[in-house]
Each structure stands twice: as structure tokens, then as C-alpha cells.
C-alpha positions as MATLAB code, in Angstrom:
seq = 'MWLPSEETGVTCVMLAPLFQSLPIKYGASTPVDIFVNVTYIGNVSFTNASQIFDALVNVDLQFWPKPEGEESVDAVWLTLEGVDIGA';
ca = [
       2.227  115.102   -7.743;
       0.833  112.991  -10.565;
      -2.677  111.622  -10.183;
      -2.925  108.934  -12.876;
      -6.327  108.269  -14.400;
      -5.906  104.570  -13.567;
      -6.116  105.521   -9.887;
      -8.621  108.401  -10.037;
     -10.957  107.217  -12.800;
     -11.180  110.791  -14.149;
     -12.334  111.122  -17.762;
     -12.859  114.100  -20.060;
     -16.627  114.125  -19.532;
     -16.131  114.541  -15.756;
     -14.192  117.746  -16.415;
     -16.708  119.120  -18.947;
     -18.403  121.467  -16.432;
     -15.065  123.307  -16.165;
     -13.561  122.620  -19.599;
     -16.359  122.102  -22.127;
     -14.065  121.407  -25.074;
     -12.211  118.441  -23.507;
     -14.808  115.735  -24.271;
     -15.488  117.275  -27.683;
     -11.823  117.271  -28.706;
     -10.577  114.089  -26.995;
     -13.723  112.002  -26.447;
     -15.994  111.744  -23.419;
     -14.548  108.502  -22.066;
     -10.892  109.446  -22.601;
      -8.965  109.112  -19.313;
      -7.226  112.202  -17.924;
      -4.097  112.293  -15.769;
      -3.853  115.280  -13.436;
      -0.666  116.961  -12.241;
      -0.907  119.016   -9.027;
       1.848  121.380   -7.928;
       1.385  123.354   -4.713;
       3.502  126.482   -5.257;
       2.742  128.290   -2.005;
       1.465  127.464    1.459;
       1.139  130.305    3.935;
      -0.859  131.647    6.853;
      -0.969  128.138    8.278;
      -2.730  127.766   11.600;
      -3.823  124.885   13.767;
      -6.339  125.117   16.557;
      -5.644  122.200   18.846;
      -8.807  122.417   20.949;
     -11.153  122.139   17.973;
      -8.670  120.393   15.638;
      -9.053  123.023   12.911;
      -6.459  123.461   10.169;
      -6.380  126.589    8.002;
      -3.986  127.721    5.260;
      -3.697  129.903    2.192;
      -2.392  128.054   -0.905;
      -1.504  128.554   -4.560;
      -1.891  125.501   -6.805;
      -0.995  124.776  -10.432;
      -3.117  122.078  -12.079;
      -2.419  120.372  -15.402;
      -4.868  118.082  -17.190;
      -3.422  115.458  -19.562;
      -5.965  113.480  -21.636;
      -4.724  110.072  -22.822;
      -6.391  109.297  -26.191;
      -6.283  105.595  -27.028;
      -3.181  104.676  -28.995;
      -1.660  108.160  -28.611;
       0.688  109.979  -26.253;
      -0.789  111.981  -23.368;
      -1.681  115.536  -24.337;
      -0.916  118.589  -22.193;
      -4.374  120.097  -22.757;
      -5.160  122.483  -19.894;
      -3.208  124.410  -17.276;
      -5.010  126.100  -14.415;
      -3.476  128.236  -11.650;
      -5.431  128.845   -8.450;
      -4.022  131.605   -6.247;
      -4.999  132.568   -2.736;
      -7.212  129.561   -2.065;
      -8.212  129.535    1.597;
      -8.520  125.968    2.818;
      -9.728  124.913    6.205;
     -11.070  121.840    7.884;
];
């Protein structure tokens, strides 16, 4: 699933706590598209009485800065495995 920067407002400086070199290399205000690919969903459970959802997921994330006047750049890939989500 593509999350375009026009919809999210994400820029390189917002990702600096995780990826310090992004704003240095591409500029702080450079917009960043994000690609999210859920590669695994397992151990899914729903508790109807308390409306709780729980699952174990693996997610691939890609961060694509869009420097002005240039093509988007495939700058960072991040894989998260075994993330336990619940609400």
C-alpha cells in the first residue's frame, strides 16, 4: 500500500529520529512517500465481549524521498517481524 506524501505530509525531518541521514542527504523539508507491505498476519484473535483485536504481523516498509525536480529515491527499507498488535 502506497502512502503518498501529499496525503500523509511526511518529510525527511519527521523520520530523522529513526533515520538520521535522510534530512542530511535529501533535505529536511523533502516529502517522503511510504510503501507498506504486510507479509504475514497470524495468531489473530477477537474478544467480542471487550472488543479486543490481537494479531502477530510482519511488515516491510520502504521510504521514498522525493527531491524537488528529481525522481523518487528508494532510500530505506525496514522489515519488522513478529510485531504484536492489539487494540
